[in-house]
Structure formats: C-alpha cells, structure tokens
C-alpha positions, -999 to 999 in steps of 0.1 A, spaced: -457 621 -77 -428 630 -101 -395 610 -110 -383 582 -129 -410 559 -141 -417 530 -121 -409 492 -135 -443 478 -139 -450 443 -135 -457 419 -165 -486 421 -185 -492 386 -190 -496 371 -154 -517 392 -131 -501 389 -99 -517 416 -71 -494 402 -43 -464 425 -50 -488 454 -58 -506 451 -26 -474 448 -2 -474 479 19 -439 479 21 -430 470 -13 -414 486 -44 -450 500 -54 -460 512 -21 -451 550 -29 -480 547 -54 -501 521 -44 -524 526 -16 -542 495 0 -574 498 22 -584 530 4 -620 543 1 -636 569 -14 -632 597 13 -595 587 10 -593 591 -26 -609 629 -18 -582 636 2 -557 627 -21 -566 637 -56 -576 670 -69 -582 658 -103 -602 631 -126 -604 598 -110 -601 567 -131 -624 543 -115 -613 509 -128 -643 480 -128 -644 446 -144 -665 441 -173 -656 419 -199 -652 387 -183 -677 398 -157 -705 401 -184 -703 368 -201 -706 334 -194 -688 310 -214 -678 338 -242 -714 348 -246 -724 384 -235 -750 382 -211 -773 411 -203 -782 402 -169 -745 401 -158 -738 433 -177 -766 451 -157 -750 438 -124 -716 448 -131 -728 484 -144 -748 489 -111 -720 477 -88 -696 503 -103 -725 528 -104 -726 524 -67 -690 529 -65 -692 559 -86 -719 576 -67 -700 567 -33 -668 589 -49 -695 615 -62 -710 618 -26 -676 627 -13 -672 653 -37 -649 633 -62 -656 634 -103 -646 600 -114 -652 585 -153 -657 546 -149 -653 530 -186 -671 499 -176 -704 518 -168 -702 531 -204 -692 499 -222 -721 482 -204 -745 511 -213 -731 510 -247 -738 472 -249 -774 477 -236 -780 504 -261 -769 479 -290 -803 467 -298 -809 505 -310 -776 512 -328 -766 486 -355 -728 490 -357 -725 495 -318 -690 479 -308 -690 445 -296 -692 443 -259 -667 415 -254 -640 430 -275 -611 435 -252 -591 451 -280 -617 474 -291 -621 488 -250 -585 490 -244 -582 516 -272 -615 533 -265 -606 537 -228 -571 548 -233 -579 585 -234 -593 584 -204 -568 567 -188 -544 593 -202 -558 620 -183 -566 605 -149 -550 620 -119 -559 587 -98 -567 553 -103 -596 541 -80 -600 503 -77 -630 494 -56 -640 457 -44 -663 448 -71 -664 411 -76 -639 401 -103 -616 433 -101 -585 413 -89 -589 391 -122 -597 412 -151 -571 423 -173 -585 457 -183 -582 463 -148 -545 448 -147 -539 469 -177 -549 502 -163 -528 496 -134 -498 491 -151 -505 523 -173 -508 540 -142 -477 527 -126 -457 534 -156 -468 572 -158 -464 576 -116 -502 578 -113 -512 570 -79 -536 539 -72 -560 533 -47 -572 501 -41 -601 493 -17 -590 460 -6 -567 449 18 -534 428 13 
C-alpha cells in the first residue's frame, strides 16, 4: 500500500478498539480475523510476527524462566503455522526469550526485561517487514512492544493482520 502516512494512535495509551474496527480509519491497513493462510495470500515478503514478551515473562518485575519458555513456545507455534503455509516470519519475542535462556552461558547478555534495549534491537527487523502478523497469544493486546510495532507499521503503511476479532 502506498500513499500518505496514516495518523497513528498515541503511544501512551493502548486502545485497540479503533484499530480493530472493520469500518474505521485503519481498515485499509488492519485486517482482523486473520490467519496464517490469509497472511500467506496477502504477503510476498518477510512477515514480522508480533508476540508479547516483557510483561508476560515476569512476575512483579522479576524475570521467570518458566513464563519465558511459555511465551517462546506459544510464539513458536504461531511461527510454525506460518511456516507450514510457506510464510517466512521473524519473531523477536522468540529471539528475546532464547537470548534470555542463554544468559547462563553469556556474561554480558542483555537484560530480558529491558524494553528500551529490545525496542532498539528489534527495530531493524521491523524496518524490513512487508507485513505485521499479530496472533492471539495471551498478552498481545496489552504488550507495549506489540503496540509500538503496530504504530510503526501504520506510520509506514505496512499492512497488519490481527488474528482476533473485534
């Protein structure tokens, strides 16, 4: 899609309602009720798979390996579903989790809950994505990084496929 940049929703407040409205201002870029097969039909490039991580991998501000593994597995299932359809997808949440799991072997590995670091780290991947896919992984709708990714995609006129219904 080309043309003028879309006015994006404010970063400070996560509000999915206007974005998921099938007749709203974002309907030309945001597809709700999507699926891996629908993503395949609408994208011929690299897909950025948005999954929550930082808030879901912790309890009261403390990183928890079991929660990290859970998020990594849930995101990997969605990435596998896309791969089964022939879609090449990258998912920073999976990489963040696996880097966090490797911290016992790497002295200076990044802090898994450092959102500032992971925002900057994932930006180059976001820059080259042809489409953003947001599957229904618990926490997707309250994750600040998913919200950031979505806002960036809209500002760049990158299509977004959200698996949930409004």
